[in-house]
C-alpha positions as CSV (number, residue, x, y, z in Angstrom):
1,M,0.0,0.0,0.0
2,L,2.8,2.4,0.8
3,F,5.2,1.6,-2.0
4,G,3.1,0.3,-4.9
5,T,1.0,2.5,-7.2
6,G,-1.5,-0.2,-7.9
7,S,-1.1,0.2,-11.7
8,K,0.2,-2.4,-14.1
9,L,1.7,0.4,-16.1
10,S,3.9,1.8,-13.4
11,G,6.9,-0.3,-14.2
12,L,7.6,1.9,-17.2
13,F,9.4,4.4,-14.9
14,A,10.4,2.0,-12.1
15,T,13.7,2.9,-10.5
16,H,13.6,-0.1,-8.1
17,P,12.8,-3.9,-8.6
18,P,9.0,-4.7,-8.4
19,L,7.7,-4.7,-4.9
20,S,7.0,-8.5,-4.9
21,D,10.6,-9.2,-5.8
22,R,11.9,-7.0,-2.9
23,I,9.6,-8.7,-0.4
24,R,10.6,-12.2,-1.7
25,A,14.2,-11.3,-1.3
26,L,13.5,-10.9,2.4
27,D,11.0,-13.8,2.7
28,P,11.3,-16.5,0.0
29,S,8.0,-18.0,1.1
30,F,6.1,-14.9,0.2
31,D,3.2,-15.4,-2.3
32,E,1.7,-12.5,-4.2
33,G,-1.7,-13.9,-3.3
34,D,-1.0,-12.6,0.2
35,Y,-1.5,-9.0,-1.0
36,P,-4.7,-7.6,0.5
37,V,-7.3,-6.2,-1.9
38,V,-7.3,-2.4,-1.5
39,T,-9.5,0.2,-3.1
40,L,-7.1,2.9,-4.3
41,R,-9.6,5.7,-4.7
42,E,-12.7,7.0,-3.0
43,Q,-16.1,5.7,-4.0
44,R,-17.8,8.0,-6.5
45,I,-21.4,7.9,-7.4
46,P,-21.9,7.4,-11.1
47,S,-25.6,8.0,-11.0
48,A,-25.1,11.5,-9.7
49,A,-22.5,12.4,-12.3
50,S,-24.9,13.5,-15.0
51,E,-26.8,15.7,-12.7
52,E,-23.6,17.2,-11.2
53,R,-22.4,18.0,-14.7
54,Q,-25.6,19.9,-15.4
55,H,-25.3,22.0,-12.3
56,A,-21.6,22.6,-13.0
57,G,-22.3,23.9,-16.4
58,F,-20.6,21.0,-18.1
59,A,-23.5,19.7,-20.2
60,A,-23.0,20.2,-23.9
61,D,-26.4,21.9,-24.3
62,T,-25.8,24.3,-21.5
63,N,-25.3,27.9,-22.4
64,A,-24.5,29.4,-19.0
65,P,-24.9,33.2,-19.2
66,A,-21.8,35.2,-18.5
67,A,-24.1,37.8,-16.9
68,S,-23.6,35.9,-13.6
69,L,-19.9,36.7,-13.9
70,S,-18.3,40.2,-13.8
71,P,-14.7,41.5,-13.4
72,G,-15.6,42.6,-9.9
73,S,-17.1,39.3,-8.8
74,I,-14.1,37.4,-10.2
75,G,-11.7,39.8,-8.6
76,D,-13.5,39.4,-5.2
77,S,-13.1,35.6,-5.4
78,V,-9.3,35.8,-5.2
79,A,-8.2,33.9,-2.1
80,K,-11.8,33.9,-0.9
81,P,-13.5,30.8,-2.4
82,T,-17.1,30.5,-1.4
83,E,-19.1,27.4,-0.6
84,A,-20.3,27.5,-4.2
85,H,-16.7,27.5,-5.5
86,I,-15.8,24.6,-3.3
87,A,-18.9,22.6,-4.4
88,F,-18.1,23.4,-8.0
89,A,-14.5,22.2,-7.6
90,E,-15.9,19.0,-6.0
91,R,-18.2,18.4,-8.9
92,I,-15.3,18.8,-11.3
93,L,-13.3,16.2,-9.2
94,Q,-16.2,13.8,-9.1
95,T,-16.6,13.8,-12.9
96,V,-12.9,13.4,-13.8
97,P,-12.7,10.2,-16.0
98,E,-11.3,7.4,-13.9
99,L,-8.3,6.8,-16.3
100,L,-7.2,10.4,-15.9
101,Y,-8.0,10.5,-12.2
102,D,-5.8,7.5,-11.4
103,A,-3.0,8.7,-13.7
104,A,-2.9,12.1,-12.0
105,H,-2.4,10.4,-8.6
106,S,0.4,8.0,-9.8
107,P,4.0,9.2,-9.5
108,D,4.8,7.3,-12.7
109,L,1.8,8.0,-14.9
110,S,1.3,11.6,-13.9
111,Y,4.6,12.2,-15.7
112,L,3.1,11.0,-19.0
113,L,-0.3,12.6,-18.3
114,T,1.4,16.0,-17.9
115,I,2.8,15.6,-21.4
116,A,-0.6,14.7,-22.8
117,L,-2.0,17.9,-21.1
118,I,0.3,20.1,-23.0
119,L,-0.4,18.7,-26.5
120,D,-2.3,20.5,-29.2
121,R,-6.0,20.1,-28.7
122,S,-6.9,21.1,-32.2
123,G,-5.1,18.1,-33.7
124,R,-3.2,20.4,-36.1
125,V,0.2,19.4,-35.0
126,S,-0.5,16.6,-32.5
127,E,1.0,13.8,-34.7
128,R,4.2,15.7,-34.9
129,Q,4.1,16.1,-31.2
130,F,3.6,12.4,-30.7
131,N,6.5,11.7,-33.0
132,L,8.7,13.9,-30.8
133,A,7.5,12.0,-27.7
134,A,8.3,8.7,-29.4
135,E,11.8,9.9,-30.1
136,Q,12.4,10.9,-26.5
137,L,10.4,8.4,-24.6
138,G,9.8,5.4,-26.9
139,E,6.7,3.9,-28.5
140,Q,5.3,2.2,-25.4
141,R,5.2,5.4,-23.3
142,T,4.0,7.4,-26.3
143,Q,1.0,5.0,-26.6
144,L,0.1,5.8,-23.0
145,I,0.4,9.5,-23.7
146,R,-1.9,9.1,-26.7
147,K,-4.4,7.2,-24.6
148,F,-4.5,10.0,-22.0
149,Y,-4.7,12.6,-24.8
150,D,-7.7,10.9,-26.4
151,A,-9.4,10.7,-23.0
152,L,-8.7,14.4,-22.4
153,L,-10.2,15.4,-25.7
154,K,-13.3,13.4,-24.9
155,A,-13.6,14.8,-21.4
156,G,-13.2,18.4,-22.3
157,P,-10.7,21.3,-21.6
158,Q,-12.3,22.2,-18.2
159,Y,-10.3,19.3,-16.7
160,R,-6.9,20.4,-17.9
161,L,-5.8,22.7,-15.1
162,P,-7.5,20.7,-12.3
163,L,-5.7,17.5,-13.5
164,L,-2.3,19.4,-13.5
165,E,-2.9,20.6,-10.0
166,I,-3.9,17.1,-8.8
167,A,-0.7,15.7,-10.4
168,F,1.8,18.0,-8.7
169,P,1.9,16.1,-5.3
170,A,2.5,12.8,-7.2
171,M,5.3,14.3,-9.2
172,R,7.0,15.5,-6.1
173,Q,8.0,11.8,-5.6
174,R,10.1,11.9,-8.8
175,P,13.8,12.7,-8.9
176,A,14.8,16.3,-9.7
177,P,16.6,15.4,-13.0
178,Q,13.5,13.7,-14.3
179,L,11.4,16.8,-13.4
180,Q,13.9,19.1,-15.1
181,Y,13.8,16.8,-18.2
182,L,10.0,17.1,-18.1
183,I,10.2,20.9,-18.1
184,D,12.5,20.8,-21.1
185,L,10.4,18.1,-22.9
186,T,7.0,19.8,-22.5
187,G,8.4,23.1,-23.8
188,R,9.2,21.6,-27.1
189,P,5.7,20.4,-28.3
190,I,4.1,23.8,-27.9
191,E,6.8,25.4,-30.1
192,I,6.9,22.6,-32.7
193,D,5.3,24.7,-35.5
194,G,7.2,27.9,-34.6
195,E,4.1,29.4,-33.0
196,T,2.8,29.1,-29.5
197,E,-0.8,29.7,-28.6
198,L,-1.4,32.0,-25.7
199,S,-3.3,29.5,-23.5
200,D,-0.6,26.8,-24.1
201,F,2.1,29.2,-23.1
202,C,0.3,30.2,-19.9
203,F,-0.4,26.5,-19.1
204,Y,3.3,25.6,-19.7
205,R,4.4,28.5,-17.5
206,V,2.2,27.2,-14.7
207,L,3.6,23.7,-15.2
208,A,7.3,24.8,-15.4
209,T,7.0,27.3,-12.4
210,N,5.5,24.6,-10.1
211,L,8.0,21.9,-11.2
212,R,10.9,24.3,-10.6
213,H,9.5,25.0,-7.1
214,I,9.3,21.2,-6.5
215,I,12.9,20.8,-7.6
216,N,14.1,23.8,-5.5
217,P,11.5,25.1,-3.0
218,S,13.6,28.2,-2.3
219,S,13.3,29.2,-6.0
220,S,9.7,30.5,-5.6
221,P,9.6,33.9,-7.2
222,K,9.8,36.7,-4.7
223,R,8.0,40.0,-5.2
224,R,10.4,42.2,-7.0
225,R,10.9,46.0,-6.8
226,A,10.2,47.9,-10.0
227,G,9.4,51.4,-11.0
228,R,5.8,52.4,-11.7
229,K,6.3,53.0,-15.5
230,P,7.7,49.5,-16.4
231,V,5.0,47.8,-14.3
232,R,2.3,49.9,-16.0
233,D,3.8,49.2,-19.4
234,A,3.7,45.5,-18.6
235,A,0.1,45.6,-17.5
236,V,-0.9,47.4,-20.7
237,E,1.0,44.9,-22.8
238,L,-0.8,42.0,-21.1
239,L,-4.1,43.5,-22.0
240,R,-3.0,44.0,-25.6
241,I,-2.0,40.4,-25.9
242,V,-5.2,39.1,-24.3
243,A,-7.3,41.3,-26.6
244,H,-5.4,40.4,-29.7
245,Y,-5.6,36.7,-29.1
246,G,-9.2,36.7,-28.0
247,H,-10.7,38.6,-31.0
248,A,-10.4,37.8,-34.7
249,N,-11.8,41.3,-35.5
250,E,-9.3,44.0,-34.7
251,S,-12.0,46.6,-34.0
252,D,-13.5,44.2,-31.4
253,G,-10.1,43.6,-30.0
254,E,-9.4,47.3,-29.6
255,A,-12.8,47.9,-28.1
256,A,-12.2,45.1,-25.5
257,F,-8.7,46.6,-24.9
258,R,-10.1,50.0,-24.2
259,A,-12.7,48.6,-21.8
260,G,-9.9,46.9,-19.9
261,L,-7.8,50.1,-19.7
262,K,-10.7,51.9,-18.0
263,R,-10.0,49.8,-15.0
264,F,-6.6,51.4,-14.7
265,G,-7.9,54.9,-14.5
266,K,-6.8,58.1,-16.3
267,W,-3.2,57.0,-16.9
268,G,-4.4,54.2,-19.2
269,E,-6.4,56.4,-21.5
270,S,-3.5,57.4,-23.8
271,C,-2.2,53.9,-24.4
272,A,-2.4,52.6,-28.0
273,Y,-3.7,49.2,-29.0
274,D,-1.3,48.9,-32.0
275,V,-3.3,46.7,-34.3
276,N,-0.5,46.0,-36.7
277,R,1.8,44.3,-34.2
278,N,1.6,40.6,-33.5
279,P,2.3,40.0,-29.8
280,S,4.8,37.3,-29.0
281,T,5.0,34.9,-26.2
282,A,8.4,36.4,-25.3
283,A,6.6,39.7,-24.8
284,L,4.0,37.9,-22.6
285,A,6.7,36.3,-20.5
286,K,8.5,39.6,-20.0
287,S,5.2,41.2,-19.0
288,L,4.3,38.5,-16.5
289,D,7.8,38.6,-15.0
290,M,7.5,42.3,-14.4
291,L,4.0,42.1,-13.0
292,V,5.2,40.0,-10.1
293,A,6.1,43.4,-8.6
294,L,2.4,44.2,-8.1
295,N,1.0,44.1,-4.5
296,G,-2.3,42.5,-3.7
297,E,-4.5,45.4,-4.7
298,G,-2.5,45.9,-7.9
299,R,-2.9,42.2,-8.8
300,K,-6.7,42.4,-8.2
301,M,-7.0,45.5,-10.4
302,L,-5.0,43.7,-13.1
303,L,-7.2,40.6,-12.9
304,E,-10.3,42.8,-13.2
305,S,-8.8,44.5,-16.2
306,V,-8.0,41.2,-17.9
307,T,-11.4,39.8,-17.2
308,T,-13.0,43.0,-18.5
309,V,-11.2,42.3,-21.8
310,V,-12.3,38.7,-21.9
311,L,-15.9,39.4,-20.9
312,H,-16.3,42.3,-23.4
313,D,-18.4,40.0,-25.6
314,E,-20.5,39.0,-22.6
315,Q,-19.3,35.3,-22.9
316,L,-16.9,33.3,-21.0
317,N,-16.0,29.9,-22.5
318,V,-13.8,27.2,-21.0
319,S,-10.7,28.2,-22.9
320,E,-11.1,31.8,-21.7
321,A,-11.7,30.8,-18.1
322,E,-8.6,28.5,-18.4
323,L,-6.6,31.4,-19.8
324,I,-7.6,33.7,-16.9
325,R,-6.7,31.1,-14.3
326,A,-3.4,30.3,-16.0
327,I,-2.4,34.0,-16.0
328,C,-3.4,34.1,-12.3
329,A,-1.5,31.0,-11.5
330,S,1.6,32.4,-13.2
331,L,1.3,35.5,-11.0
332,E,0.5,33.5,-7.9
333,I,-3.0,34.9,-7.7
334,P,-5.1,32.2,-6.0
335,L,-8.3,32.2,-8.2
336,P,-10.9,29.4,-7.7
337,P,-12.6,27.8,-10.7
338,Q,-15.2,30.1,-12.1
339,I,-18.9,29.1,-12.1
340,G,-21.1,29.9,-15.1
341,V,-18.8,28.9,-18.0
342,S,-20.3,28.2,-21.4
343,L,-19.1,25.1,-23.3
344,N,-21.1,25.9,-26.5
345,S,-18.3,28.0,-27.9
346,D,-15.2,26.4,-26.5
347,T,-12.7,28.2,-28.7
348,N,-11.8,31.8,-28.6
349,S,-12.9,34.0,-31.5
350,G,-9.4,34.9,-32.2
351,S,-6.3,32.8,-33.0
352,D,-6.2,31.2,-29.6
């Protein structure tokens, strides 16, 4: 119970002989039939899953209105999850497919699940990404990654960040060199076609930041000192990037950008949208690094500005909610899962 993962697939990453062999070396008379039968996960109630998904806004025919969400309400939920947020998170947990749930709790399989989580969900470059995985990890492990990837596509994107968060404790049990290799490996698929989607970059940043902290707990980013102007410039650049990626129509993007700027007050009124510039992930990384300098109130204002941009069309789909949470996680803003997310338009209207 303490050393085994309970999975027949765990031997792929085994760094010790199988548990039975180790026991038999101490007691030659040991029989594997002596193992007790143990349930490795809590009992979940399948009959309630459908109803829970309806209440959680997960049903395919649910078009939950974003009117129940506002930049202010989202900002107020930072570090203050309500009973509704907790219940919502529990519903997500209860409906996670068993294959993914078990993999996230396994020190061995969470490693492969994490790779599946970062792969292209559109299928545009996924085969190239699988080929890369096969080169680095072999065909057997790649087949498992593909199995997790298929299950993730079927389950839906609302499970991506929760599964990553569930997997972090299991990955703490892996050696530091393997975690560093995972950081390097997962960074390559998202850049395989020379372009990196905004949501994938933010997701990768959450992954890499947490794994680096596991490797070296003292490496957690400290709040830095920075002048007012560079911090403001970084905040404006973040809004530009979110508006650009979230709107195919430049006029809609600029309108959303302007709405977000109003949250900053008068100093933001003169900032330009710059429709002719294609924001890069390098610019996004630079902005997020600078915005670590914000205090609590500043981070709340930034979150409200970002959500104003996203909610400008009065809709919040799963991808947009994931993007907001990924940005928050990157800046260490503890934002609970948001209730009232529509699945009917699961892709942003822009290039993301």
